[in-house]
C-alpha positions in Angstrom: -21.5 29.8 -14.7 -19.4 31.0 -17.7 -16.5 28.8 -16.6 -18.8 25.8 -16.2 -20.3 26.3 -19.7 -16.8 26.6 -21.3 -15.7 23.4 -19.6 -18.8 21.5 -20.8 -18.3 22.8 -24.4 -14.7 21.5 -24.2 -15.7 18.1 -22.7 -18.3 17.5 -25.4 -16.0 18.5 -28.3 -15.4 15.7 -30.8 -12.2 13.7 -30.5 -9.8 13.8 -33.5 -9.6 10.8 -35.9 -6.5 9.3 -34.3 -7.6 9.6 -30.7 -8.2 6.3 -28.7 -10.3 6.8 -25.6 -9.3 5.0 -22.3 -10.9 3.9 -19.1 -8.9 5.3 -16.1 -8.7 3.9 -12.6 -6.8 5.6 -9.7 -5.1 3.5 -7.0 -4.0 5.6 -4.1 -1.1 4.3 -1.9 -1.0 7.6 0.1 -3.4 9.4 2.4 -4.6 11.8 -0.4 -4.3 11.6 -4.2 -5.8 13.2 -7.3 -9.1 11.6 -8.4 -10.3 10.5 -11.8 -12.3 13.7 -12.0 -9.1 15.8 -11.4 -7.4 14.0 -14.3 -10.5 14.4 -16.5 -10.6 18.2 -16.1 -6.9 18.5 -16.9 -7.2 16.3 -20.0 -10.1 18.3 -21.3 -8.0 21.5 -20.9 -5.0 19.9 -22.7 -6.8 18.0 -25.5 -10.0 20.0 -26.0 -12.3 17.0 -25.4 -12.9 14.3 -22.8 -11.0 11.1 -23.7 -12.1 9.0 -20.7 -14.8 6.4 -21.3 -15.9 3.9 -18.6 -16.3 1.1 -21.1 -13.3 1.7 -23.3 -11.3 -1.4 -24.3 -8.0 0.3 -23.4 -7.6 0.7 -19.6 -5.0 2.7 -17.7 -4.4 1.9 -14.0 -2.8 5.0 -12.3 -0.9 4.2 -9.0 0.4 6.9 -6.6 2.8 5.8 -3.9 5.4 7.3 -1.6 9.0 7.6 -2.9 11.1 9.1 -0.1 10.0 12.7 0.4 8.3 12.7 -3.0 5.7 10.8 -5.0 6.1 7.9 -7.4 3.5 7.6 -10.2 3.0 4.5 -12.3 0.7 4.1 -15.3 -0.1 0.6 -16.6 -1.9 0.2 -19.9 -4.1 -2.8 -20.6 -6.2 -3.8 -23.6 -8.2 -6.8 -24.6 -5.0 -8.8 -25.3 -3.5 -8.0 -21.8 -0.8 -5.6 -20.6 0.2 -3.1 -23.3 2.9 -1.0 -21.6 3.8 0.9 -18.4 5.4 4.3 -17.5 6.8 5.4 -14.1 8.2 8.7 -12.9 9.0 10.2 -9.5 9.1 13.7 -8.0 11.7 14.8 -5.4 9.0 16.4 -3.2 5.3 15.9 -2.8 4.3 18.7 -5.3 0.8 17.5 -6.4 0.5 20.2 -9.1 3.7 18.8 -10.8 2.6 15.2 -10.3 -0.9 16.0 -11.8 0.7 17.8 -14.8 3.1 15.0 -15.5 0.4 12.3 -15.2 -2.0 14.2 -17.5 0.8 14.7 -20.1 1.5 10.9 -20.1 -2.3 10.1 -20.4 -2.6 12.6 -23.3 0.3 10.8 -25.1 -1.4 7.4 -24.5 -4.7 8.8 -26.0 -3.0 10.6 -28.9 0.5 9.1 -29.5 1.1 11.5 -32.4 0.8 14.7 -30.3 4.6 15.3 -30.1 3.8 19.0 -29.5 2.8 18.1 -25.9 6.6 17.3 -25.3 7.9 20.6 -26.8 8.9 23.3 -24.3 7.0 26.6 -24.4 8.3 29.2 -26.8 10.5 31.8 -25.3 9.0 35.3 -25.2 10.4 37.9 -27.7 13.2 40.1 -26.3 12.2 43.4 -25.0 13.2 46.4 -27.3 16.1 48.5 -26.0 15.1 51.6 -24.1 15.0 54.9 -26.0 18.0 57.2 -25.5 17.4 59.9 -22.9 17.0 63.4 -24.4 19.8 65.9 -23.8 19.2 68.1 -20.8 18.2 71.7 -21.6 20.9 74.4 -21.3 20.2 76.7 -18.4 20.7 80.4 -18.9 21.9 82.5 -16.0 19.2 84.6 -14.4 19.9 88.3 -13.8 20.9 89.1 -10.3 18.2 90.7 -8.2 18.8 93.3 -5.6 18.6 92.1 -2.0 15.4 93.2 -0.2 15.7 95.9 2.4 13.9 93.8 5.0 14.3 90.1 5.7 11.6 87.9 4.2 9.3 86.1 6.7 10.1 82.5 7.2 7.8 80.2 5.4 6.2 77.5 7.6 7.5 74.0 7.1 5.0 71.7 5.3 3.2 69.3 7.6 4.3 65.7 7.5 2.0 63.4 5.6 0.2 60.8 7.7 1.7 57.3 7.5 0.0 55.0 5.0 -2.2 52.4 6.7 -0.9 48.9 6.8 -2.6 46.4 4.4 -5.0 43.9 6.1 -3.4 40.5 6.9 -3.9 37.8 4.3 -6.6 35.3 5.2 -5.4 31.9 6.3 -5.3 29.1 3.7 -8.3 26.9 3.4 -8.0 23.6 5.3 -7.3 20.5 3.2 -10.3 18.4 2.4 -10.6 15.2 4.6 -9.5 12.0 3.0 -12.1 10.0 1.1 -13.9 7.1 2.7 -12.7 3.7 1.4 -14.8 0.5 1.5 -12.7 -2.8 1.1 -14.4 -6.2 0.9 -12.1 -9.1 1.7 -12.1 -12.9 1.1 -9.4 -15.1 2.6 -8.2 -18.4 4.1 -5.7 -19.2 6.8 -4.6 -21.5 9.6 -5.2 -21.4 13.3 -3.6 -23.0 16.4 -4.8 -22.9 20.0 -8.6 -22.3 19.6 -9.4 -25.8 18.4 -8.1 -29.3 19.5 -5.6 -29.4 16.6 -4.1 -27.1 14.0 -6.9 -26.2 11.5 -7.7 -24.2 8.4 -10.3 -21.4 8.6 -12.2 -19.4 6.0 -12.7 -15.6 6.2 -15.3 -13.2 4.7 -15.2 -9.6 5.8 -15.3 -5.9 4.9 -13.0 -3.0 5.9 -13.7 0.7 6.2 -10.9 3.3 5.9 -10.5 7.0 6.1 -6.9 8.0 5.6 -4.7 6.2 8.1 -7.5 5.0 10.4 -9.8 2.1 9.7 -11.7 -0.9 11.0 -12.7 -4.3 9.8 -15.5 -6.8 10.6 -15.4 -10.4 9.4 -17.1 -13.8 9.8 -14.7 -16.8 10.1 -15.4 -20.5 10.2 -12.9 -23.1 11.4 -14.0 -26.7 10.3 -13.8 -29.6 12.8 -10.3 -30.5 14.1 -9.4 -33.4 16.4 -7.0 -34.4 19.2 -6.4 -38.0 20.2 -7.2 -39.1 23.7 -7.3 -42.5 25.4 -7.9 -44.5 22.2 -10.5 -42.1 20.9 -10.5 -38.4 19.9 -12.2 -35.1 20.9 -13.4 -32.9 18.1 -14.4 -29.2 17.9 -15.2 -26.5 15.3 -15.6 -22.7 15.6 -17.9 -20.1 14.1 -17.0 -16.6 15.1 -17.2 -12.8 14.3 -13.9 -11.0 14.3 -13.6 -7.2 14.7 -10.5 -5.0 14.4 -9.5 -1.3 14.8 -6.4 -0.4 12.8 -3.8 2.3 12.1 -1.9 2.0 8.8 1.1 3.6 7.2 1.8 2.8 3.6 1.2 -0.9 2.9 1.5 -1.9 6.6 -1.0 -1.8 9.5 -1.3 -2.6 13.2 -4.6 -3.5 14.8 -6.3 -4.5 18.0 -8.8 -7.3 17.7 -11.7 -8.9 19.4 -13.3 -12.3 18.6 -16.6 -13.7 19.8 -18.1 -17.0 18.6 -19.6 -20.4 19.4 -17.6 -23.6 19.6 -19.2 -27.1 19.1 -17.3 -29.9 20.7 -17.9 -33.7 20.7 -15.9 -37.0 21.0 -15.5 -40.2 19.1 -14.5 -43.6 20.2 -14.8 -42.6 23.9 -17.5 -43.8 26.4 -20.2 -41.4 27.4 -19.6 -39.1 24.5 -21.8 -36.1 24.0 -22.0 -32.8 22.1 -21.6 -29.4 23.9 -21.7 -25.9 22.6 -19.7 -23.2 24.5 -19.1 -19.4 23.8 -15.6 -18.3 22.9 -14.2 -14.8 23.6 -10.7 -13.6 22.8 -8.8 -10.3 22.4 -5.4 -9.7 20.7 -3.2 -7.8 18.3 -2.6 -8.1 14.5 0.3 -7.2 12.2 -0.8 -6.9 8.6 0.4 -5.8 5.1 -1.2 -5.5 1.7 0.1 -4.8 -1.8 -1.6 -4.0 -5.1 -1.3 -6.9 -7.6 -3.6 -6.0 -10.6 -6.2 -3.4 -11.6 -7.0 -2.4 -8.0 -6.9 -5.9 -6.6 -4.8 -6.2 -3.4 -3.1 -9.2 -1.7 -3.0 -9.1 2.1 -1.1 -11.1 4.7 -1.7 -10.9 8.5 -0.7 -12.7 11.7 -2.8 -12.5 14.9 -1.9 -13.3 18.5 -5.1 -13.9 20.7 -5.6 -14.3 24.4 -8.8 -16.3 25.1 -10.9 -14.7 27.9 -13.0 -17.9 28.2 -11.2 -21.3 27.7 -13.0 -24.4 26.6 -12.2 -27.6 28.7 -13.3 -31.0 27.4 -13.3 -33.8 30.1 -13.9 -37.5 29.5 -14.5 -39.7 32.6 -13.3 -36.9 34.8 -10.0 -36.6 33.0 -9.1 -33.4 31.0 -8.9 -34.4 27.3 -8.3 -30.9 25.8 -8.5 -27.2 26.7 -8.0 -24.0 24.8 -4.4 -22.8 24.7 -3.5 -19.7 26.8 -2.4 -17.9 23.6 -3.7 -18.7 20.1 -2.0 -17.9 16.8 -3.8 -17.2 13.4 -2.3 -16.7 10.0 -4.4 -15.3 7.1 -4.1 -14.5 3.4 -6.7 -12.3 1.7 -7.7 -10.7 -1.6 -9.5 -7.4 -1.4 -10.9 -4.9 -3.9 -11.2 -1.4 -2.4 -13.5 1.3 -3.9 
């Protein structure tokens, strides 16, 4: 309770006249990173007040990413006029205490540029005084010789050995690391498809992803407008409205997924005798290779390629002749924008 009270007093202390508060956003490119709350506690301990304000005009985007066996940290400063500067540093190993200390020092210098004392090394401790000289040993005087006893003295019993000291109890095992935070990622995208419709066609994508560490899943609704294939002086046409689900495993910016698609296809014809409109279900399974990269203030750009194997193939016949059927393997390409939180 005392520690919490002291922290609150420090957090509510008034900022000095030259201080400029900032809004901080953390973008984690690893499985586990320090949070805004971790940075806030360290800044209060260093500056004596809380410089983080959600609505501040100066914004700092903090990005943590892998750099070999260590961690790369990038700080990008933005204000109302646009980008105002950037700083980047790396550690040789994944030492989060060192990463957090360096990040807080850079944030403190952004808030108070005049605090050059933050860059000064700690003062060396004063040297220890030399030890006092040992006193001279006392001079021993010879004792007078005593006559030997007439009878031998009885032998004194040997002292009993002291029992061994008990071993200290074993140290408790370290506490397990907290599980990675849950990440929700809405997505909006557009792409192209071949094989599920009579001709190559564009499609629109609206979905949401859910991630915990390296594991995640996604659910999306996609719509492919009408595309056509020429046949016997006319054409057959079809569109597709479907739901697309995926289970994924990611490493850094890259991910691999298994997918399942289920939807309804509407097909018709034009310029052909006996034309009619039919609606048939579409089912397909497949695999996806995807990648995504941060572009600005937490916004991410994603690219993916899907290979799908239809479990049900649509066949359109005109006058007993096959005009078009679903390809045995379909290919999708997709570009997305997402904003995880």
